[in-house]
N, C-alpha and C positions, 0 to 999 in steps of 0.2 A: 505493498500500499505507499502510494508517494506523501506526503506531509508537502505544507506551505515550508520555506527556507526556516531554517532553524536561526530563530535568535541567542547571542552571543551573550554566556553566563559571569562571567570571569570569576576566579576563585583567589579570594586574596591571603586566608590562613586555610592550607587544606590539612586537610585529616592525616597524623602518623598513622602507620602500620601497629598493631596494638602488641596483637601476634597472630602464630602462621599456625592450621589450624591440617591436620591430615583426613582428616578425617578416618573412619574403619571399614574394611572388609566386612561383609555380612550377606545374609539372603532375606527374604520377604517373601510374602504369596505364597506359589508353592515349588517354590527355589528360585527364584531370579538372582542375580546375582548384583550386587551395585554397592557403594561406598554413600554408608553415612557421613554425611560432613556436615548437617547441623545437630552433633545430640543433646538428647535431657540433660544434661549435666551444663550446656550453654541456654537455655530455652531463657534463664532472668539476664541473664549476659545478654542475650541478645531479640529481648520481648519489642512484637510481638510473636518473631517468627518462632515455633515449634521445633522442624526441623527439614531439615534438606537433605534427598537423597540423588546421588550422581549417578546414574546407569548408563553402559555403553559396551555395545558386544557383538560379534559380526556371528559368533558360533550360538548356533541357536535352542542349541540344550542352555547357557545361561539365560534365554528369558522366555523360553515357546510355554512353558506352564502359562505363567501370566501368574496372574493375582485375583483368582475364583473370589465368588462372592461372600463380602465382608464391611463388618460396621464401620457407621463413623457417628461424630455424635458432637457440638460441641465447637467444631474452627471449621476451617474453609482449607480447601487441597487445590495446587496449583501446578498441575500437569504442565509444562512444555518438551514435545517433540523436537527435537531434534531432525531426526531421522527415523522413518518406520510408523508402523499400522498398528493403532491399537485402539481396539475395541470398548466399548461400554455400555452399559448397560445396569441400572438399577431396579431398586423396589417402588417405587413410581411410575414405572414403565417407561421411563426415559429413555430415547439410544442413542447413541452416539460415536462415528470415528474419528478418531485425531489423527491427522498426517503430519508432514514432513512441515515444519516450522512452526506447527498447531501450536494449539494452547486449550486446554479444557480447565475452565473455573468450577467450583463446586463446593456449596457451603451447605456444610452439612448440616446446620442444625439444630434440631430436636431428632435427629436419627435418620439416618440412613442404609442402607444393607447396594454393593453395587460390586459389578466386578467391572474387570478391566483385563483384558482379557487383545493378543497379540494376534493380529492376521496379515501373517505373516507365517512363511515357514522356513528362509532363509533370506541374506542379506543384515545387513547392520539395522541397528537399534539403540537408540541412544536418545538422550534425555535426561531431566529433570523433573522431580517435586520437593516440593514446598510445602509446609503446614503451615498455614496464620491463625493467628489464634483469634477467636469471635470474644469482643465485649460482654462482661456479662448480662446484661439487659437483650443480647444479639443471641443466645447460647441455645435456646429454644424457638427460635423463631421457624421455620415452615424450610426445608431443604430447596433448594435452588441450582442453579446451573448452568451455564454456557459453555458454549461449544466458539472456539475461535477460532479462524480458518488463517494460515500463512497468509491472506490475502488483504485480510480486515487489522493486521496487527502494522502501525503506522510506523514508519521507518522515512529515517532524514540521514545524511549524509553532511559531517562540518570538514572545514574548510582544511585540517592536516587528513580529509579523504576516511576516517572513522563512519563505519556505520554503525547505523543505532536504531535499534529497532526498542518501542518502547509498547511491551506488553503492558505496563501499571503507572498509574501513576503519570507525571509529565519530564520534559527533559529541553532545554532548549527552547523553549515556547510548546513544544509542539506534543499535545496533551496523547493520552496513549488510551490505549483498546479495554482499559479495565479502571477505574474510581472505585475508593470506597475511603468511606466518610471517617470513621475514628482512627483506623490503622494507616489509612494513608500510605501503605506501599509504594515503594518507588520499587519496577521492576527493569531492568533493559540489558538487553544481549548485544554486545558493545565486538565489532569485528574491526580491527586495529590491522593498517599497515606496517608493517616493521621500524620500526619507533616514531611511527603518529603519537604523539601528544592528545589526551583526552582529560575535558575541566567535567565536572558537575555540583552543584548548589546544592546543599541541603540541611534544609533544617536544624539551628543548634537544637539538640535533645532526643533526634533520632536514630534511635540504632543504621548501622551499616557495616554490609559484608560485600567481597568480592571475591569470588572462584573462578581462577583461571582453568580453564578447559582444553585450549589449544597455547603453545608457545606461555610464554612467559611476562612478567610487568613487572614497570619499576616503579617507585613511590619514592615522595620526596624523603632525604635522609638517607638514600643508596639501600632501602630496601627492596631487593627484588623478591618474588614472589614468581616462581614453576608453577608448573600444570600440574593440574589437582592437588593444586592447593587453597586453600578459600585465608584470605585477610581478612580479621579482625578491624575495623578500625576504629580509631580512638575518640571516647565520645570527650574531645573535649572543650572546655569554654571558651567560647569565641569564634571558636573554625568554620567556615560558612561552606565546605563542602572536601568533595576532594581531585585528588591532579595524578594522575599515572599516566606511565608512557611503555607501550608495546618494546620491549628488547631487538635492541639494531638489525640481528641478524636474523628473522624472521616475522612474519604475520605472525597475529597473537589474538584469540576471542575469551571470553570471557564474560560472565553474571557480576550486576551490579545492583544489589539489594538494601533496599533501608526501610526503615518505616516509623511511627511514632509509638511508641514504647507503653501499655496499656496501666504497666503495676497494679497487675491485681493477683490474689492468687491462684497458681497454676497446680489440682490434685489430676493428675492423669494416670490412666492408666491404660494401657494399651491404645487401639484406633477411640477413647471415649478421654476429652479432657474436659475439663470442669474446675469450680472455682471451689466445690468443697466438701467432704468427705462423703456429705448426705446423698449430694446430687451425684456422686460418681457409682454410688453404692445404686443408687435409681438409676442407673441409664443400662446397669449389670442385668437387674431383674429385670428391667422392660425389654432389652435384650433377650435375658432366658424364657419370658414370658414373650418373645415373638411381636411386641409391638413397640419396637424401639422408634418405627419411622409412626 
């Protein structure tokens, strides 16, 4: 999707990299191999984000079994498919196909049972799934989802040649495909030519991180972030954004994610994320009784 010319947003006091995270190799669903980048011990530091999984393989055995029926309550899932085809169905009768470059944004709310199954038997499947928390007053709202084909994701190019796909929030005056009032998420996919520089304004107080999935990035202060690493950005008072640059020897690709923290209690058991132990117990009981949704 082509967008109007971007508006330059210079950053005067960029955030430093607080630390690097390698992620943990694991499997989920019916044995899908993935890397859990944002783990449960980082939830409070990166509030409102609960989890980030990165998956990518050209071996069908790593993904073919997919994610059969499973429940969710109390948060949103954002699945970004770089490459591959995934069919999803849910207990409300919804169905869709997630393809190359597309996004599925699902609000579980009070509860949904859904499946995500590959619609391919060979080739590469690669992408990300992000879990975004819901504020307490929205945790029991009606479930909702939107499939966003790649052609509906706004995209622009900077003067330095950086291609920016705006999945959520806004960048350089270009409004993204999705907006959320309370968590105000920013979700960008950045494609940087070798040596190219990129700046992004960020509201003070928002938590932010960058995950590099091709090449390497360099941040002010000399911090180099290689592929398959997440850089948590320091939330320093007075900072107004981030500045990054692709390594000089090769093009790089990364996702930038930021959002406004909810600062609410997080009580989680697997696919249920609530605010109190009592709410969590009720979620499990509802699922066991077949009345989750």
